[in-house]
A tleap script that builds the chain and sets N, CA, C and O, in Angstrom:
source leaprc.protein.ff14SB
mol = sequence {
  NMET LEU ARG VAL ASN LEU ASN ASN LEU ALA
  ARG MET SER ASP GLY ASN LEU LEU HIE LEU
  GLY SER ALA VAL LEU MET PHE ALA ALA ALA
  ILE VAL PRO ILE TYR LEU SER LEU ARG LEU
  LYS SER ASN PHE ARG ILE LEU THR VAL LEU
  LEU ALA VAL PHE ILE PHE VAL HIE GLY ILE
  TYR HIE LEU ALA TYR TYR ALA GLY GLU GLU
  VAL LEU GLY GLU GLY PHE PHE ARG THR ILE
  SER ILE VAL VAL LEU ILE ILE PHE GLY ILE
  ALA PHE ILE TYR ILE SER ARG PHE LYS LYS
  GLU LYS LEU ILE CVAL
}
set mol.1.N position { -38.268 12.328 -4.491 }
set mol.1.CA position { -37.622 11.413 -4.517 }
set mol.1.C position { -35.853 11.629 -3.571 }
set mol.1.O position { -35.234 12.658 -3.842 }
set mol.2.N position { -35.341 10.830 -2.755 }
set mol.2.CA position { -33.697 10.876 -2.500 }
set mol.2.C position { -32.508 10.517 -3.855 }
set mol.2.O position { -32.034 9.485 -4.328 }
set mol.3.N position { -32.386 11.784 -4.091 }
set mol.3.CA position { -30.912 11.615 -4.897 }
set mol.3.C position { -29.654 11.697 -3.560 }
set mol.3.O position { -29.549 12.481 -2.617 }
set mol.4.N position { -28.896 10.634 -3.945 }
set mol.4.CA position { -27.472 10.866 -3.628 }
set mol.4.C position { -26.314 10.590 -4.270 }
set mol.4.O position { -25.723 9.589 -4.674 }
set mol.5.N position { -26.155 11.778 -4.248 }
set mol.5.CA position { -24.191 11.579 -4.673 }
set mol.5.C position { -23.570 10.300 -5.006 }
set mol.5.O position { -22.826 9.959 -4.087 }
set mol.6.N position { -23.585 9.671 -5.730 }
set mol.6.CA position { -22.183 8.447 -5.279 }
set mol.6.C position { -20.913 8.981 -5.199 }
set mol.6.O position { -20.389 8.298 -4.318 }
set mol.7.N position { -20.061 9.821 -5.598 }
set mol.7.CA position { -18.971 10.197 -5.123 }
set mol.7.C position { -18.400 10.158 -3.594 }
set mol.7.O position { -17.377 9.839 -2.989 }
set mol.8.N position { -20.084 10.832 -3.279 }
set mol.8.CA position { -20.288 11.586 -1.136 }
set mol.8.C position { -20.425 10.232 -1.114 }
set mol.8.O position { -19.547 9.766 -0.389 }
set mol.9.N position { -21.011 9.521 -1.501 }
set mol.9.CA position { -21.402 7.906 -0.960 }
set mol.9.C position { -19.866 6.855 -1.115 }
set mol.9.O position { -19.584 5.940 -0.342 }
set mol.10.N position { -19.232 7.192 -2.034 }
set mol.10.CA position { -18.363 6.305 -2.115 }
set mol.10.C position { -16.990 6.853 -0.703 }
set mol.10.O position { -16.332 6.235 0.133 }
set mol.11.N position { -17.100 8.054 -1.042 }
set mol.11.CA position { -15.999 8.745 0.072 }
set mol.11.C position { -16.251 8.392 1.381 }
set mol.11.O position { -15.514 8.345 2.366 }
set mol.12.N position { -17.936 8.046 1.151 }
set mol.12.CA position { -18.099 7.327 3.586 }
set mol.12.C position { -18.047 6.211 3.096 }
set mol.12.O position { -18.944 5.499 3.548 }
set mol.13.N position { -17.030 5.418 1.944 }
set mol.13.CA position { -17.337 3.681 2.371 }
set mol.13.C position { -17.032 3.715 3.686 }
set mol.13.O position { -17.092 4.670 4.461 }
set mol.14.N position { -16.671 2.496 3.893 }
set mol.14.CA position { -15.781 1.898 5.387 }
set mol.14.C position { -14.251 2.180 5.253 }
set mol.14.O position { -13.658 2.851 6.098 }
set mol.15.N position { -13.617 1.626 4.125 }
set mol.15.CA position { -12.738 1.740 3.879 }
set mol.15.C position { -11.746 3.300 4.020 }
set mol.15.O position { -10.715 3.379 4.687 }
set mol.16.N position { -12.275 4.281 3.335 }
set mol.16.CA position { -12.017 5.474 3.489 }
set mol.16.C position { -12.285 6.322 4.955 }
set mol.16.O position { -11.948 7.436 5.356 }
set mol.17.N position { -13.182 5.036 5.615 }
set mol.17.CA position { -13.129 6.128 6.547 }
set mol.17.C position { -12.121 5.232 7.658 }
set mol.17.O position { -11.747 5.752 8.709 }
set mol.18.N position { -11.761 3.889 7.288 }
set mol.18.CA position { -10.810 4.247 8.231 }
set mol.18.C position { -8.962 4.335 7.574 }
set mol.18.O position { -8.039 3.932 8.282 }
set mol.19.N position { -8.811 4.705 6.676 }
set mol.19.CA position { -7.845 6.252 6.116 }
set mol.19.C position { -8.206 7.042 6.954 }
set mol.19.O position { -7.296 7.226 7.762 }
set mol.20.N position { -9.495 7.877 7.279 }
set mol.20.CA position { -9.141 9.425 7.918 }
set mol.20.C position { -8.689 9.308 9.187 }
set mol.20.O position { -8.043 10.168 9.785 }
set mol.21.N position { -9.346 7.224 10.011 }
set mol.21.CA position { -9.383 7.222 11.424 }
set mol.21.C position { -7.752 7.137 11.432 }
set mol.21.O position { -7.143 8.092 11.914 }
set mol.22.N position { -6.984 5.959 10.881 }
set mol.22.CA position { -5.218 6.251 10.307 }
set mol.22.C position { -4.960 7.059 10.178 }
set mol.22.O position { -3.763 7.176 10.443 }
set mol.23.N position { -5.388 7.896 9.874 }
set mol.23.CA position { -4.913 9.878 9.348 }
set mol.23.C position { -4.418 9.863 10.777 }
set mol.23.O position { -3.303 9.567 11.208 }
set mol.24.N position { -5.606 10.287 11.464 }
set mol.24.CA position { -6.267 10.862 12.459 }
set mol.24.C position { -5.467 10.009 13.760 }
set mol.24.O position { -4.950 10.690 14.645 }
set mol.25.N position { -5.404 8.731 13.819 }
set mol.25.CA position { -4.316 8.527 14.921 }
set mol.25.C position { -2.441 8.462 14.168 }
set mol.25.O position { -1.416 8.455 14.850 }
set mol.26.N position { -2.499 8.433 13.004 }
set mol.26.CA position { -0.963 8.850 12.912 }
set mol.26.C position { -0.688 10.206 13.422 }
set mol.26.O position { 0.340 10.225 14.098 }
set mol.27.N position { -1.482 11.742 13.276 }
set mol.27.CA position { -0.659 12.843 12.867 }
set mol.27.C position { -0.652 12.485 15.029 }
set mol.27.O position { 0.328 12.533 15.772 }
set mol.28.N position { -1.981 12.196 15.366 }
set mol.28.CA position { -1.116 12.442 16.896 }
set mol.28.C position { -0.425 11.449 17.161 }
set mol.28.O position { 0.497 11.832 17.881 }
set mol.29.N position { -0.311 9.533 16.829 }
set mol.29.CA position { 0.957 8.980 17.533 }
set mol.29.C position { 2.664 10.488 16.891 }
set mol.29.O position { 3.860 10.453 17.182 }
set mol.30.N position { 2.044 11.293 16.208 }
set mol.30.CA position { 3.840 11.935 15.737 }
set mol.30.C position { 4.305 13.079 16.609 }
set mol.30.O position { 5.323 13.771 16.587 }
set mol.31.N position { 2.691 13.045 17.774 }
set mol.31.CA position { 3.524 14.183 18.915 }
set mol.31.C position { 4.427 13.561 19.563 }
set mol.31.O position { 5.380 14.300 19.809 }
set mol.32.N position { 4.557 12.351 20.009 }
set mol.32.CA position { 5.671 11.554 20.581 }
set mol.32.C position { 6.469 11.626 21.025 }
set mol.32.O position { 7.049 11.859 22.085 }
set mol.33.N position { 6.561 11.261 19.561 }
set mol.33.CA position { 9.317 11.723 19.117 }
set mol.33.C position { 8.170 13.816 18.678 }
set mol.33.O position { 7.809 14.558 19.591 }
set mol.34.N position { 8.019 14.017 17.683 }
set mol.34.CA position { 7.875 15.104 17.960 }
set mol.34.C position { 8.746 16.027 19.672 }
set mol.34.O position { 9.788 16.671 19.794 }
set mol.35.N position { 7.464 15.553 20.851 }
set mol.35.CA position { 8.487 16.178 21.624 }
set mol.35.C position { 9.413 15.805 22.363 }
set mol.35.O position { 9.953 16.651 23.076 }
set mol.36.N position { 9.962 14.102 22.408 }
set mol.36.CA position { 10.659 14.546 22.330 }
set mol.36.C position { 12.349 14.359 21.425 }
set mol.36.O position { 13.407 13.880 21.832 }
set mol.37.N position { 12.079 14.803 20.454 }
set mol.37.CA position { 13.294 15.312 19.634 }
set mol.37.C position { 13.542 16.462 19.696 }
set mol.37.O position { 14.443 17.108 19.160 }
set mol.38.N position { 12.277 16.928 20.744 }
set mol.38.CA position { 12.564 18.857 21.278 }
set mol.38.C position { 13.238 18.580 22.522 }
set mol.38.O position { 13.482 19.687 23.003 }
set mol.39.N position { 13.650 17.713 23.267 }
set mol.39.CA position { 14.017 17.318 24.614 }
set mol.39.C position { 15.236 16.658 24.573 }
set mol.39.O position { 16.110 16.903 25.404 }
set mol.40.N position { 15.391 15.770 23.608 }
set mol.40.CA position { 16.721 15.280 23.367 }
set mol.40.C position { 18.605 15.882 22.778 }
set mol.40.O position { 19.156 16.703 22.044 }
set mol.41.N position { 18.822 15.085 23.464 }
set mol.41.CA position { 20.309 16.389 23.678 }
set mol.41.C position { 21.173 15.448 22.770 }
set mol.41.O position { 21.940 16.148 22.110 }
set mol.42.N position { 21.351 13.907 22.454 }
set mol.42.CA position { 22.308 13.215 22.200 }
set mol.42.C position { 21.917 12.354 20.343 }
set mol.42.O position { 21.529 12.690 19.224 }
set mol.43.N position { 22.076 11.908 20.617 }
set mol.43.CA position { 21.875 11.012 18.660 }
set mol.43.C position { 20.225 10.644 18.366 }
set mol.43.O position { 19.647 10.665 17.279 }
set mol.44.N position { 19.555 10.226 19.994 }
set mol.44.CA position { 18.441 9.749 19.973 }
set mol.44.C position { 17.801 11.549 19.064 }
set mol.44.O position { 16.700 11.651 18.523 }
set mol.45.N position { 18.397 12.209 19.112 }
set mol.45.CA position { 17.305 13.509 18.970 }
set mol.45.C position { 17.252 12.849 16.553 }
set mol.45.O position { 16.410 12.199 15.934 }
set mol.46.N position { 18.206 13.317 16.223 }
set mol.46.CA position { 18.455 11.886 14.732 }
set mol.46.C position { 17.183 11.095 14.646 }
set mol.46.O position { 16.384 10.848 13.742 }
set mol.47.N position { 17.299 10.755 16.046 }
set mol.47.CA position { 16.013 9.095 15.549 }
set mol.47.C position { 15.044 9.419 15.313 }
set mol.47.O position { 14.251 9.251 14.387 }
set mol.48.N position { 15.094 10.269 16.787 }
set mol.48.CA position { 13.189 11.043 16.866 }
set mol.48.C position { 12.701 11.361 15.674 }
set mol.48.O position { 11.701 11.020 15.043 }
set mol.49.N position { 14.031 12.433 15.389 }
set mol.49.CA position { 12.870 13.290 13.962 }
set mol.49.C position { 12.731 12.728 13.079 }
set mol.49.O position { 11.883 13.015 12.234 }
set mol.50.N position { 13.737 11.490 12.982 }
set mol.50.CA position { 13.511 10.571 11.420 }
set mol.50.C position { 11.893 9.824 11.470 }
set mol.50.O position { 10.986 9.806 10.638 }
set mol.51.N position { 12.036 9.170 13.005 }
set mol.51.CA position { 10.404 8.815 13.058 }
set mol.51.C position { 9.390 9.675 13.273 }
set mol.51.O position { 8.300 9.108 13.197 }
set mol.52.N position { 9.313 11.153 13.581 }
set mol.52.CA position { 8.260 12.053 13.910 }
set mol.52.C position { 7.652 12.064 12.277 }
set mol.52.O position { 6.462 11.958 11.980 }
set mol.53.N position { 9.255 12.283 10.936 }
set mol.53.CA position { 8.874 13.252 10.264 }
set mol.53.C position { 8.527 11.387 9.263 }
set mol.53.O position { 8.259 11.578 8.077 }
set mol.54.N position { 8.534 10.013 9.642 }
set mol.54.CA position { 8.336 8.704 9.245 }
set mol.54.C position { 6.553 8.664 9.256 }
set mol.54.O position { 5.732 8.431 8.369 }
set mol.55.N position { 6.427 9.021 10.752 }
set mol.55.CA position { 4.820 8.926 11.176 }
set mol.55.C position { 3.745 9.800 10.653 }
set mol.55.O position { 2.587 9.447 10.425 }
set mol.56.N position { 4.385 11.286 10.445 }
set mol.56.CA position { 3.632 12.359 10.040 }
set mol.56.C position { 3.585 11.592 8.478 }
set mol.56.O position { 2.508 11.037 8.261 }
set mol.57.N position { 4.564 11.495 7.417 }
set mol.57.CA position { 4.258 11.776 6.217 }
set mol.57.C position { 2.956 10.209 5.575 }
set mol.57.O position { 2.427 10.078 4.471 }
set mol.58.N position { 2.821 9.026 7.215 }
set mol.58.CA position { 2.458 7.928 6.528 }
set mol.58.C position { 0.948 8.625 7.331 }
set mol.58.O position { -0.126 8.037 7.205 }
set mol.59.N position { 1.056 9.826 8.077 }
set mol.59.CA position { -0.185 10.323 8.055 }
set mol.59.C position { -0.683 10.646 6.602 }
set mol.59.O position { -1.599 10.088 5.998 }
set mol.60.N position { -0.029 11.478 6.256 }
set mol.60.CA position { -0.623 12.267 5.125 }
set mol.60.C position { -0.914 11.658 4.498 }
set mol.60.O position { -2.096 11.818 4.195 }
set mol.61.N position { -0.167 10.472 3.764 }
set mol.61.CA position { -0.353 9.321 2.976 }
set mol.61.C position { -2.189 8.884 3.208 }
set mol.61.O position { -3.066 9.252 2.427 }
set mol.62.N position { -2.361 8.275 4.108 }
set mol.62.CA position { -3.489 8.035 4.517 }
set mol.62.C position { -4.591 9.838 4.555 }
set mol.62.O position { -5.801 10.060 4.508 }
set mol.63.N position { -4.012 10.263 4.604 }
set mol.63.CA position { -4.927 11.375 4.595 }
set mol.63.C position { -5.134 12.246 2.882 }
set mol.63.O position { -5.695 13.287 2.540 }
set mol.64.N position { -4.352 11.168 2.140 }
set mol.64.CA position { -4.521 12.030 0.587 }
set mol.64.C position { -5.604 10.368 0.208 }
set mol.64.O position { -6.685 10.333 -0.381 }
set mol.65.N position { -4.994 9.453 0.663 }
set mol.65.CA position { -5.948 8.111 0.617 }
set mol.65.C position { -7.795 8.758 0.815 }
set mol.65.O position { -8.578 8.752 -0.135 }
set mol.66.N position { -7.996 9.027 1.572 }
set mol.66.CA position { -9.447 9.567 2.212 }
set mol.66.C position { -9.933 10.594 1.388 }
set mol.66.O position { -11.145 10.772 1.265 }
set mol.67.N position { -9.118 11.271 0.826 }
set mol.67.CA position { -9.262 12.686 0.258 }
set mol.67.C position { -9.631 11.980 -1.382 }
set mol.67.O position { -10.446 12.613 -2.053 }
set mol.68.N position { -9.113 10.872 -1.909 }
set mol.68.CA position { -9.406 10.331 -3.028 }
set mol.68.C position { -8.239 10.961 -3.739 }
set mol.68.O position { -8.573 11.589 -4.744 }
set mol.69.N position { -7.161 10.950 -3.511 }
set mol.69.CA position { -5.996 11.254 -4.360 }
set mol.69.C position { -4.857 9.638 -4.016 }
set mol.69.O position { -3.887 9.469 -3.278 }
set mol.70.N position { -5.596 8.731 -4.962 }
set mol.70.CA position { -5.002 7.292 -4.700 }
set mol.70.C position { -3.962 7.508 -5.764 }
set mol.70.O position { -3.124 6.620 -5.604 }
set mol.71.N position { -3.648 8.229 -6.716 }
set mol.71.CA position { -2.358 8.076 -7.299 }
set mol.71.C position { -1.054 9.079 -6.438 }
set mol.71.O position { 0.167 8.965 -6.541 }
set mol.72.N position { -1.821 10.004 -5.637 }
set mol.72.CA position { -0.540 10.707 -5.148 }
set mol.72.C position { -0.126 9.658 -4.007 }
set mol.72.O position { 1.057 9.350 -3.867 }
set mol.73.N position { -1.291 9.034 -3.070 }
set mol.73.CA position { -1.061 8.627 -1.674 }
set mol.73.C position { -0.148 7.877 -2.160 }
set mol.73.O position { 1.022 7.901 -1.775 }
set mol.74.N position { -0.569 7.186 -2.997 }
set mol.74.CA position { -0.095 5.365 -3.250 }
set mol.74.C position { 1.711 5.921 -4.278 }
set mol.74.O position { 2.742 5.368 -3.897 }
set mol.75.N position { 1.767 6.585 -5.030 }
set mol.75.CA position { 2.658 6.673 -5.433 }
set mol.75.C position { 4.121 7.950 -5.263 }
set mol.75.O position { 5.196 8.072 -5.850 }
set mol.76.N position { 3.516 8.616 -4.294 }
set mol.76.CA position { 4.381 10.199 -3.862 }
set mol.76.C position { 4.227 10.147 -1.916 }
set mol.76.O position { 5.233 10.081 -1.210 }
set mol.77.N position { 3.147 10.182 -1.476 }
set mol.77.CA position { 3.555 9.731 0.698 }
set mol.77.C position { 3.659 8.514 0.349 }
set mol.77.O position { 4.845 8.428 0.668 }
set mol.78.N position { 3.400 7.418 -0.068 }
set mol.78.CA position { 4.015 6.123 0.862 }
set mol.78.C position { 5.251 6.039 0.284 }
set mol.78.O position { 6.048 6.238 1.201 }
set mol.79.N position { 5.977 5.813 -0.960 }
set mol.79.CA position { 7.026 5.829 -1.643 }
set mol.79.C position { 8.402 6.938 -0.485 }
set mol.79.O position { 9.610 6.863 -0.259 }
set mol.80.N position { 7.461 7.685 -0.142 }
set mol.80.CA position { 8.073 8.968 0.537 }
set mol.80.C position { 8.614 8.091 2.029 }
set mol.80.O position { 9.777 8.037 2.431 }
set mol.81.N position { 7.535 7.523 2.602 }
set mol.81.CA position { 7.214 7.140 4.237 }
set mol.81.C position { 8.273 5.843 4.024 }
set mol.81.O position { 8.970 5.581 5.004 }
set mol.82.N position { 8.446 5.015 2.822 }
set mol.82.CA position { 9.385 4.118 3.313 }
set mol.82.C position { 10.857 3.767 3.264 }
set mol.82.O position { 11.661 2.961 3.730 }
set mol.83.N position { 10.738 5.300 2.061 }
set mol.83.CA position { 12.263 5.879 1.887 }
set mol.83.C position { 12.545 6.492 3.516 }
set mol.83.O position { 13.409 5.999 4.242 }
set mol.84.N position { 11.890 7.346 3.827 }
set mol.84.CA position { 12.493 7.555 5.392 }
set mol.84.C position { 12.755 6.469 6.292 }
set mol.84.O position { 13.647 6.201 7.097 }
set mol.85.N position { 11.349 5.755 5.772 }
set mol.85.CA position { 11.562 4.393 7.329 }
set mol.85.C position { 13.193 3.661 6.966 }
set mol.85.O position { 13.835 3.394 7.982 }
set mol.86.N position { 13.748 3.394 5.878 }
set mol.86.CA position { 14.925 2.609 5.388 }
set mol.86.C position { 15.279 3.952 5.790 }
set mol.86.O position { 14.176 4.317 6.198 }
set mol.87.N position { 16.015 4.907 5.955 }
set mol.87.CA position { 16.741 6.162 6.378 }
set mol.87.C position { 17.396 5.777 8.003 }
set mol.87.O position { 18.530 5.480 8.380 }
set mol.88.N position { 15.682 5.996 8.936 }
set mol.88.CA position { 15.561 5.216 10.428 }
set mol.88.C position { 16.660 4.543 10.051 }
set mol.88.O position { 17.792 4.973 9.826 }
set mol.89.N position { 16.142 3.215 9.992 }
set mol.89.CA position { 17.026 2.337 9.983 }
set mol.89.C position { 18.633 2.161 9.468 }
set mol.89.O position { 19.419 1.402 10.034 }
set mol.90.N position { 18.906 2.818 8.546 }
set mol.90.CA position { 20.627 2.900 8.363 }
set mol.90.C position { 21.076 3.816 9.560 }
set mol.90.O position { 22.207 3.624 10.007 }
set mol.91.N position { 20.289 4.797 10.116 }
set mol.91.CA position { 20.540 5.721 10.827 }
set mol.91.C position { 20.558 4.591 12.718 }
set mol.91.O position { 21.250 4.400 13.718 }
set mol.92.N position { 19.568 4.297 12.232 }
set mol.92.CA position { 19.630 3.158 14.111 }
set mol.92.C position { 21.232 2.457 13.820 }
set mol.92.O position { 22.082 2.894 14.596 }
set mol.93.N position { 21.660 1.578 12.946 }
set mol.93.CA position { 22.538 0.642 12.891 }
set mol.93.C position { 23.738 1.530 12.450 }
set mol.93.O position { 24.883 1.082 12.513 }
set mol.94.N position { 23.531 2.538 12.091 }
set mol.94.CA position { 24.954 3.454 11.911 }
set mol.94.C position { 25.039 3.822 13.573 }
set mol.94.O position { 25.643 2.964 14.216 }
set mol.95.N position { 24.568 4.867 14.284 }
set mol.95.CA position { 24.650 4.820 15.476 }
set mol.95.C position { 25.157 4.077 16.189 }
set mol.95.O position { 26.303 4.350 16.545 }
set mol.96.N position { 24.409 2.628 16.776 }
set mol.96.CA position { 24.239 1.757 17.608 }
set mol.96.C position { 25.701 1.391 17.507 }
set mol.96.O position { 26.538 1.337 18.408 }
set mol.97.N position { 25.875 1.062 15.722 }
set mol.97.CA position { 27.765 0.100 15.439 }
set mol.97.C position { 28.328 1.278 16.491 }
set mol.97.O position { 28.517 1.202 17.705 }
set mol.98.N position { 28.550 2.544 15.442 }
set mol.98.CA position { 29.584 3.339 15.296 }
set mol.98.C position { 29.988 4.063 16.307 }
set mol.98.O position { 31.174 4.174 16.620 }
set mol.99.N position { 28.566 4.885 17.190 }
set mol.99.CA position { 29.140 6.041 18.220 }
set mol.99.C position { 29.291 4.938 19.381 }
set mol.99.O position { 28.802 3.822 19.558 }
set mol.100.N position { 30.007 5.588 19.949 }
set mol.100.CA position { 30.882 4.833 21.719 }
set mol.100.C position { 30.035 5.361 22.928 }
set mol.100.O position { 30.482 5.410 24.074 }
set mol.101.N position { 28.507 5.832 22.495 }
set mol.101.CA position { 26.987 5.581 23.452 }
set mol.101.C position { 26.770 5.184 23.308 }
set mol.101.O position { 27.077 4.915 22.146 }
set mol.102.N position { 25.853 4.242 23.915 }
set mol.102.CA position { 25.076 2.848 23.816 }
set mol.102.C position { 24.135 3.728 24.012 }
set mol.102.O position { 24.085 4.754 24.691 }
set mol.103.N position { 23.070 2.963 23.030 }
set mol.103.CA position { 21.389 3.169 22.983 }
set mol.103.C position { 20.535 2.666 24.293 }
set mol.103.O position { 19.777 1.720 24.078 }
set mol.104.N position { 20.554 2.917 24.925 }
set mol.104.CA position { 19.970 2.197 26.275 }
set mol.104.C position { 18.778 3.311 26.693 }
set mol.104.O position { 18.883 4.482 27.059 }
set mol.105.N position { 17.492 2.374 26.463 }
set mol.105.CA position { 16.437 3.547 27.153 }
set mol.105.C position { 16.401 3.189 28.668 }
set mol.105.O position { 15.720 3.858 29.445 }
savepdb mol mol.pdb
quit
């Protein structure tokens, strides 16, 4: 008879695999802002660092959720990623309104 561990079966459900895939994609997406933050010299560096931190922390949230640590993921990493995203928005507004150089790409 085949014995299946229910914890392993629950770990491999579709929702958890989506969290694993999301974590991998988030870590891959964080490469671009990290590269840009190393290359830029102006206020864009602040914005790209904040964006990279947001993407990376949000990837850790998905990884924690995949590992079965829903409380850690929901309570800690999701909250931190939201706070970093709000700080990114405030920094973007501050830089675009109060700095003399314009944010033109």
